[in-house]
Each structure stands twice: as C-alpha cells, then as structure tokens.
C-alpha positions, 0 to 999 in steps of 0.5 A: 431185262433187269429194271431196278438201282444197277449200283447195287448190282455185282459180279461174282466169279463161282467155281462148281468142282462137281465130286462126282459123275454117274459116268461109268455103267452098271456091269456084271461083275463077271461073264456069265454063261448059265447051262441048263441039262434036259434033266434040271429039276423044278426049283433048281439053281441054274446061275447066281450073278452079281455087278459093279458100278465104279461108281462112288457110291455113297449110301452102297449100291444096290442093285434089281434084277427082273425078266424081260414083260414078255417072261415074267409069268413063264414058270420055267424061269423066276429070280430070286433075291439072293440076302447076305450075298 
C-alpha cells in the first residue's frame, strides 16, 4: 500500500528486449557410436566427442564431460580433456 503524496507518483511504460534466451540445450556435434575390440590396449582412445550449443555464445562455449558417479572409480574407462581440438 502506497502512503505518501500521490501528486509525486508517475507511471512510465518500459519496453524490455530480451537479446538471448538459453532455449537450446547443448548437444553432440554428431551422432556417436563407439566400438571396442576385445584386444583393445590400456589407454587406447575409443571415442572423441564434441558438443555444440546453438545459443549465442557471449565468450564462447565451454563443455565439461564426466562419467556417471557409479563409473568414476571404474579403472576400465576414463575421460581426458582434448586440449586445443
């Protein structure tokens, strides 16, 4: 409830333009289906993945990949950051 001098109250219409909305979820850059041979070697790269985001990047997009919590301590699979690619 406004209490005060009503002669000092004014109303002004304001227009707000939304420049970008995070309306696109990140997605893989291409479809991936990995195959691993039974004679695969430890440390062998089995798949390289990349992602895109169709929203306008202010400072570029950064994606973080991780294993599911139940897979973090699994010695058979790791995720490594591929710098510069």
